[in-house]
C-alpha positions in Angstrom: 118.6 131.6 59.4 116.8 134.4 58.6 118.4 135.2 55.6 118.2 131.8 54.4 114.9 132.6 53.7 114.5 135.8 51.6 113.7 136.1 48.2 116.9 137.3 46.0 115.4 138.3 43.0 117.8 137.8 40.0 115.1 139.4 37.4 115.8 142.5 35.3 113.9 144.4 37.6 115.4 143.6 40.9 116.4 146.8 43.0 119.9 148.3 42.2 122.0 150.3 44.9 121.9 153.4 42.3 120.1 152.5 38.9 118.1 149.8 37.9 115.7 149.5 35.1 113.1 151.6 36.8 115.6 154.2 36.3 114.5 154.2 32.5 111.0 154.1 33.4 111.9 157.4 35.6 113.7 158.8 32.6 110.8 158.3 30.8 108.5 159.9 33.4 110.8 163.0 33.1 110.5 163.1 29.7 106.7 163.1 29.7 107.0 165.7 32.6 109.1 167.9 29.9 106.3 167.7 27.4 103.4 168.1 30.1 103.6 171.8 29.1 101.7 170.8 25.7 98.9 170.5 28.0 99.1 173.5 30.7 101.3 176.1 29.6 104.1 176.4 32.0 107.3 178.3 31.6 110.8 176.5 32.2 111.4 177.1 35.8 107.8 176.5 37.2 107.5 173.3 35.1 110.9 171.9 36.7 109.7 172.8 40.3 106.6 171.2 39.5 108.3 168.1 38.1 110.8 168.0 40.7 108.1 168.0 43.5 106.1 165.5 41.8 109.2 163.1 41.5 110.3 163.5 45.2 106.6 163.1 46.5 106.4 159.5 44.4 110.1 158.4 46.2 108.3 159.2 49.4 105.0 157.2 48.6 107.3 154.4 47.3 109.0 154.6 50.6 106.4 155.3 53.4 103.5 153.8 51.5 104.9 150.2 51.2 105.4 150.1 47.2 108.9 149.6 47.1 112.0 149.3 49.5 114.9 150.9 47.8 118.1 152.0 48.8 118.1 155.9 49.4 120.6 156.3 47.2 118.5 154.8 44.3 115.5 156.8 45.4 118.0 160.0 45.0 119.2 158.8 41.7 115.3 158.4 40.7 114.8 161.7 41.1 117.9 162.8 39.3 116.8 160.6 36.2 113.5 162.2 36.2 115.3 165.5 35.9 117.4 164.3 33.3 114.2 163.3 31.5 112.7 166.5 31.9 115.8 168.5 30.8 116.0 166.3 27.8 112.2 167.1 26.3 111.5 170.4 27.5 113.7 172.3 25.0 111.6 170.3 22.3 108.6 172.6 23.4 110.1 174.9 20.8 109.4 172.7 17.5 106.8 174.1 15.3 105.5 170.4 14.6 102.9 170.0 17.4 101.8 166.7 15.9 105.2 165.1 16.0 105.4 166.3 19.9 101.9 165.1 20.8 103.0 161.5 18.9 106.0 161.5 21.1 104.2 162.3 24.2 101.9 159.5 23.8 104.6 157.2 22.9 106.4 157.6 25.9 103.2 157.4 27.9 102.3 153.8 26.1 106.4 153.0 26.9 106.6 154.0 30.2 103.1 152.4 31.1 104.4 149.4 29.5 107.5 149.2 31.4 105.8 149.8 34.7 103.4 147.2 33.9 105.9 144.7 33.3 108.0 145.9 36.4 105.0 145.6 38.6 104.1 142.0 37.5 107.7 140.9 38.0 107.3 142.3 41.7 104.3 140.8 41.9 105.4 137.4 41.2 108.7 138.1 43.6 106.1 138.8 46.2 104.0 135.7 45.6 107.3 133.5 45.8 108.4 135.1 49.0 104.8 134.6 50.4 105.1 130.6 49.3 108.8 130.6 50.9 107.5 131.7 54.2 104.5 129.5 54.2 106.8 126.7 53.6 109.1 127.9 56.2 106.0 127.7 58.5 105.2 124.2 57.7 108.7 123.2 58.1 108.8 125.1 61.5 105.7 123.0 62.4 106.8 119.8 61.1 110.3 120.4 63.2 108.5 121.2 66.2 106.6 118.2 66.0 109.3 116.1 65.1 111.2 117.3 68.4 108.2 116.7 70.6 107.8 113.2 69.1 111.5 112.7 70.0 110.8 113.8 73.5 107.8 111.7 73.9 109.8 108.8 72.0 112.9 109.3 74.7 110.5 109.3 77.5 108.4 106.0 76.0 112.1 104.8 75.3 112.8 104.9 79.2 109.5 103.7 80.1 109.9 100.4 77.9 113.5 99.9 79.0 112.6 100.6 83.0 109.8 98.0 82.3 111.9 95.1 80.4 114.4 95.4 83.1 112.0 95.2 85.9 110.5 92.1 83.9 114.0 90.6 83.4 114.6 91.3 87.5 111.5 89.1 88.0 112.2 86.4 85.9 115.7 86.1 87.5 113.8 86.0 91.0 111.5 83.6 90.1 114.4 81.4 88.5 116.1 81.7 91.5 112.9 80.9 93.7 112.2 77.9 91.7 115.6 76.7 91.6 115.7 76.9 95.3 112.3 75.0 95.8 113.6 72.6 93.2 116.8 71.5 95.3 114.9 71.9 98.4 112.5 69.0 97.1 115.4 67.1 96.1 117.2 67.8 99.5 120.1 69.6 97.9 121.2 73.0 99.6 120.1 75.8 98.0 122.9 77.2 95.5 121.4 80.8 95.9 120.0 82.5 98.7 117.4 85.4 97.9 118.1 88.9 98.5 
């Protein structure tokens, strides 16, 4: 029954077992990390190590901070997608055209933030829907409990009324027999029925 009350997300931001639309955000984050040496000069290996440590730390925050409930396989591929994004843009640092690199850096930031905002909104809507569904389940559970209680009370009341009607019917029969016997005695006829 619990599974019936789970929200099955069907939007494009739903979590996948290995990859999902969030994977694009992770690739963009890796690409931004690959261009980060524009701000802080780092050679390849320290930059890659720093970026990878950041990707892993983010996945741990998501898992243990309650941000996202993901498959562990998705978390591993998120780190790999981040590294792939890093490897795609780090070699671009050799370009002489720094203005183009800064433009690319800011474009990737805007794109990653826009996609993240869209995903967070979809997750918030799903969370609100799930909470509304749980509230509705609670209302139905209370109604069902009241109905069950009402049925028990109704059965008890029915039994009382039935017993009362049976007692009345028995009293009427007894009175009728008594009247019939009294009437017959008054007429001098023998009683047809004897009272128990």
